[in-house]
Structures are given as structure tokens and as C-alpha cells.
N, C-alpha and C positions, 0 to 999 in steps of 0.2 A: 776782640772780645766775641763771645758766642751765645746765641739765645738758646736756652734750654727750657724744657718743661719740667717744674719741680711739683712734688706732691707732699702736701701737709694736711694734718688733722685742723690745725688753726694757727693763727698768728697773734702773738701778742701786740696790743696796739701801742704801747709806750715806746717812742723812738728814743734810742740811747746815742749819746754824743754826735748830735746834730752839729753839721758845718756847712756855712753858707757862701755862695761866692759873690761878687761884688754887685750883683743885681738884686741880691736878697733870696735868691733861689737855693734851695737845699741841695748840696752837691755830695754830701755825706750823711748818713743816719742809719742806725742800725736798730732792726727788729728781731725779736726772737721767734723762730718758726719751729712749730713742734710737729712730729710725724709719728707713726704707731710704734708703741714701745718706749714712749718717753724720749725718743730720740730728738735732737735739737740743734739747730744752727742759727747763725745770723745772716741776716739778708739786709743789704744795702737798699733802702727804699728808693733810691734814685736810679737803681738797676731794674725795679720791677716795671716791666712794660704792661702785662696785662694780669687781671685776675680772673680765674674761671671757677666754677664750682659743679661738682656732680657727685652723686653718693655720699653726700655728707662730707666731702673733703675739698679741699682748695687745689688748683693747679696754677702755679705762677709761672707767666712767661717772664724768664729772667734773663738779663745780659750779664752771663757769668764772667768774672774776670780770670777764673780757674774751675774749669769744668770737673776736673778730678775731685776737687774739694766737695762738690755736691753729688757725686756719683750715688750715693746711696738713696738719694732723694729723686733721681731721674724718672720720668714718667711718660707715656703717651696720653695726650689729651684726649678724652672719651669723645665719640662723635656727638653726643647729646649734652656735652658740658656748655653751659651759660655763661656768658661773660657778666662779670659785676663790676659796678663802680667802685673806685677808691680815691681817698684823697689824702692829703697831709695838712693838718691844721694844729693850731696849739690851743691849750687850755689853761686858763690862770687859775692857780689854786692859792687860797689865802689863809694864813694862820695869825689871827691877830693882826697887827700892823705889817707884818710881812706877807710878800706876795712871791710866787715863783711860775714860771712858765714851763709847763709840760707839752712837748710836741706828740702828736698822736697821728697813727696810720689808720684810718678809718675804712672798713670795707662795708658798703651798702648791698642789702639784699632786697631792697624795695621793688625792683622789676624782676625778680629771678622767673616768676611764674609767666608773664608776658613774654619774656626772652625766650623760655622753654618752649612756648607755643610757636614762637617764631621758628625755632631750630627743628622742632617736630614736623610742623606742618606747612611752614613757609608762608604764613599769614600774620598780619597785625592783628593784635587783640587788646582789649583794655578791659579791666575788671569793673564790672558794673553792678552786680548782686552778690550778697552773701546770705546764705541760708543756715539756719541751725540743723543740727544732725536729727532732730525730730521730724524733719521734713523727708519727703521721698518722693521720687520720679514717677509720673504717671504714664507719660507716653513715649520713654525711651529707657534703655538698658545701659548701664555702665560697663565699661570693660575693666575688669579687675586687675590691677597693676600694683607693683610694689616698688616705686620710684622715688628715690630720695634726691633732692637738689642739694641745698646747702642747709637751709632752715626749714625748708618745706617738703613733708612727705606726702605723696599722692597715691591714694588707695584705688582710684577709680577714675576713668577718663571717658568722656563721650563728646562727640560732635553731633549737634542736634539744632533743628530750626524750631522755632517757637516751643522751648521747653516748659512742660506744665508740672508743677509740684503740688502735693497736699501737704499741709501742715495743720493739725489739730482737726478741725473741721472746715478750713478754709482750703480753697484751690485756687491757684495763680498760674496765669501763662505769661511766659516773657517773650514779647514778639521780637523776632530777629535771628539771627544765627550766632550760635553759641559755642565754645569750648566749655564744657562742665568739668571741673576737678571736684573730687570727693577726698576728704581726710577724715581724721577722728572728730574734727570738730563740726563737720556739715559739708555744705557745697558751696563751691565758689564758680559764679558764672561770668565768664570774659565774652563780651561781645566782639565777634569778628568783623574788623573794619572793611576787609575786601569783599568784592562782589565775587563769589565763589559758588561752584556748583557743590551743594553739601554732600552729595553722593560720592563724588570724587575725592572730596576730603576726607570722608570716612574710609575710602580704600587706602589713601594715604597714610591714616593714621594706623589702621591695622599692620600695613606693610612696614612703617617706621618702628613700630612698637617691637617686632619681632627682634628678640636677641638683645634688647637695650634696657632691660629693667636692671636695677641696682638697689 
């Protein structure tokens, strides 16, 4: 078998034809993966090693039983692609007195922004504040970008110490070191957990952004 990276727009979550080994682990189960132009193929969830995302698309590290079968989906993993969590679980559906069990392949984007910060800047950060688009920064300037992860589009990025915002007639200062993301809904403030030099982090941000927008 060969590990390959496959690129798709999305993957349907319903698992078809699941089969299990003696320990109850799924050894076969097929999901439909869709690519540009409505191309589609089946993936065995038991062969999916990792799931990444960038540019609004999924990149699947897959243990291919036949590489040629997936040749039209082969891709290189983008440098800023972030790993997403996934799992296999079942859902019970009821129709009157009857019930059936549907198996699902679930991809979580819960931590995609934090992991993008880790990939971009090499620091751990945690979401701490969310501000509406009526707010605007007072003591720093955002770097305009056009970056799409999987579900999150980022229009501006800044690394700042003690960011200050004005909203209506109020001004608020958020003490600490933050990575600030801007999108069409407003601002997201991620507190940096590491003890870092903010000037060096700004230099790293500018260096790593060059050529990586998508």
C-alpha cells in the first residue's frame, strides 16, 4: 500500500457498506468524495490516515490500495494546510417503531484557526475574545490577506500586544499578546500562550505570509 495525498472539495458523511472485524473496529466503509467538476470517487474510511484543509478544500492522507485509481485527485499538501480532527460514529434514525443505524464520517473544524496560527507562527494560541464588525482597532493595523482555511476566511491578520478597540462610544484594551483575525463578521482575538518577542513574531508573520495567500 502507498500513502498519497488526495484533494477534494468535500466528503459526504454517510458511510456505505460498513464491515467490522472481530473486535468491532470498522475495517471497510465507503464515503463519497467530491472534487472540482463534480468528479467523485469512493474512499475507504479505514484507509484515511489524516485530514488537512486549506483554500476551502480537503487534503486526505490516504493509504491507497491502487494509486492509479486516484491519479486524478493526487495533490501536494500546501505548506499552510492545517490538520482537522475526524471520527467515525453512528446515528440512530427512527421511523415510528422502526430504527436504523447510520454510520457517519465526521470532520471537525473546531480548532482550525488555532492550528493555523501554530502552522503560521509556531506558537500556541487560544480563542479568547470575539468582537463585532462595528468595532475597529485603535493601536495597530491589520495586514490585509485573502486566506481561506476550510470553513474560515481571513481578511486581515495582526500580531499585537495589548490590542485596543473602539466600539460605538466604548474603548476596550485587551491585555496580553494576541493574534488578531478579521473577517466579514468582525474580529477574533487569540491569546498567545508562549513567552515570545512580539517584534520577532511580527517579522515571522510577514515572512511566512509571502506567497501563501489562497
